[in-house]
C-alpha positions in Angstrom: -45.6 -25.2 111.3 -46.0 -27.7 108.7 -42.5 -29.4 108.5 -43.1 -30.0 104.6 -43.7 -26.2 104.1 -40.4 -25.5 106.2 -38.3 -28.1 104.5 -39.5 -26.7 101.1 -38.5 -23.1 102.1 -35.2 -24.1 103.3 -34.5 -26.1 100.0 -35.4 -23.4 98.0 -32.3 -21.3 97.3 -30.5 -24.3 96.0 -33.5 -25.2 94.0 -33.4 -21.5 92.5 -29.8 -21.5 91.7 -30.1 -24.8 89.9 -33.1 -23.8 87.9 -31.4 -20.5 87.0 -28.1 -22.4 85.9 -30.3 -24.5 83.7 -31.1 -21.3 81.6 -28.4 -21.0 78.9 -26.3 -18.2 79.5 -27.1 -16.4 76.3 -30.9 -16.5 77.4 -30.7 -14.9 80.8 -31.6 -11.9 79.6 -34.1 -13.0 76.9 -37.8 -12.3 76.9 -40.1 -14.2 74.7 -42.5 -12.3 72.4 -45.6 -13.3 74.2 -45.8 -13.8 78.0 -49.2 -15.6 77.8 -49.4 -18.3 80.1 -46.2 -17.3 82.5 -47.0 -18.8 85.8 -45.0 -16.1 87.5 -44.4 -12.3 87.0 -43.4 -11.8 83.3 -39.6 -11.3 84.0 -36.4 -12.8 82.4 -34.4 -15.2 84.2 -32.1 -12.6 85.9 -35.1 -10.6 86.8 -36.8 -13.5 88.3 -33.6 -13.8 90.7 -33.9 -10.0 91.8 -37.6 -10.3 92.2 -37.3 -13.3 94.5 -34.7 -11.7 96.6 -36.4 -8.4 96.9 -39.9 -9.6 97.7 -38.2 -11.9 100.6 -36.4 -8.9 102.0 -39.1 -6.0 101.5 -41.9 -8.1 101.3 -42.0 -11.2 103.5 -39.6 -9.9 106.1 -41.6 -6.9 106.6 -44.9 -8.6 106.6 -43.7 -11.2 109.1 -42.5 -8.9 111.6 -45.5 -6.6 111.4 -47.7 -9.5 111.8 -45.9 -10.7 114.8 -45.5 -7.4 116.5 -48.8 -5.3 115.5 -52.4 -6.0 116.0 -54.2 -7.2 112.8 -51.9 -4.9 110.5 -52.6 -4.2 106.8 -49.7 -5.6 104.7 -48.8 -4.0 101.6 -48.5 -5.6 98.3 -45.4 -4.6 96.1 -45.9 -3.6 92.6 -42.8 -5.5 91.1 -42.5 -4.1 87.6 -41.7 -0.6 88.5 -39.3 -1.9 91.1 -37.5 -4.2 88.4 -37.1 -1.0 86.1 -36.2 1.4 88.9 -33.3 -1.1 90.0 -32.3 -2.2 86.6 -32.9 -6.0 87.3 -31.5 -6.9 83.9 -28.2 -5.4 84.9 -27.7 -7.3 88.1 -24.9 -10.0 88.7 -26.5 -13.2 89.3 -24.0 -14.4 91.8 -24.4 -11.5 94.2 -28.3 -11.8 93.7 -28.1 -15.5 94.9 -25.9 -14.7 97.7 -28.1 -12.0 99.0 -31.1 -14.1 98.5 -29.4 -17.2 100.5 -28.6 -14.7 103.3 -32.3 -13.4 103.3 -33.8 -17.0 103.4 -31.4 -17.9 106.5 -33.1 -14.8 108.1 -36.6 -16.0 107.0 -35.9 -19.4 108.3 -34.9 -17.9 111.6 -38.1 -16.0 111.9 -40.5 -18.7 110.9 -39.0 -22.0 112.0 -39.6 -21.6 115.7 -42.9 -19.8 116.1 -45.5 -20.8 118.8 -49.0 -21.8 117.9 -50.0 -18.6 119.2 -47.7 -16.5 117.0 -48.5 -18.7 113.8 -52.2 -17.6 114.7 -51.7 -13.9 114.6 -53.6 -12.2 111.9 -53.2 -9.4 109.5 -54.8 -8.4 106.2 -52.6 -8.7 103.1 -53.5 -6.4 100.2 -54.7 -8.7 97.2 -55.0 -11.7 99.6 -57.4 -10.4 102.3 -57.5 -11.5 106.1 -54.8 -14.2 107.1 -52.7 -15.5 109.6 -49.1 -15.8 110.1 -49.1 -19.3 109.2 -51.0 -18.3 105.8 -48.1 -15.9 105.1 -45.6 -18.6 105.4 -47.7 -20.9 103.0 -48.1 -17.9 100.6 -44.2 -17.3 100.5 -43.7 -21.1 99.7 -46.2 -20.7 97.0 -44.4 -17.7 95.7 -41.0 -19.6 95.6 -42.8 -22.5 93.5 -44.3 -20.1 91.3 -40.8 -18.6 90.5 -39.4 -22.1 89.8 -42.3 -22.7 87.3 -41.6 -19.2 85.8 -38.0 -20.3 85.2 -39.2 -23.7 83.7 -41.6 -21.7 81.5 -39.0 -19.5 80.3 -36.8 -22.6 79.4 -39.6 -24.0 77.4 -40.1 -20.9 75.6 -36.2 -20.8 75.0 -36.4 -24.3 73.4 -39.5 -23.5 71.4 -37.9 -20.3 69.9 -35.6 -22.7 68.1 -38.1 -24.5 66.3 -38.7 -23.4 62.5 -42.2 -23.4 61.4 
């Protein structure tokens, strides 16, 4: 697997924590009046953390295991907004969520860092993405990480813009 991608995946928990910490505490549950242009799911800062944790565990861990164990499985996409409501993401404790995510990412790295070329070439179909390989899934997870860092930066920009008087 591409070492740059693996390094980005390994670094992401610390980056996520730092980006979250950069959001002023008073705005961690804040949502802008418009979500137009948001580069990730339209979640508050705390909801971003919960989403990343749950997609790691219930999305990518399951997809990785199925792709490695089954012959060309169809991998489900997860509808994130109902999950956020059902699990009351807004009431979550950030320290707990970040700790759970760090553990999940360690497990992810154990899965993806030592795969053979044959394992990386295993195929599946991912709802909303189409046919792919195990290698593709790993790249998509890395992309997902980056989308949520961008989402937190976008929120930071909206927070700052909310202080501008016209």
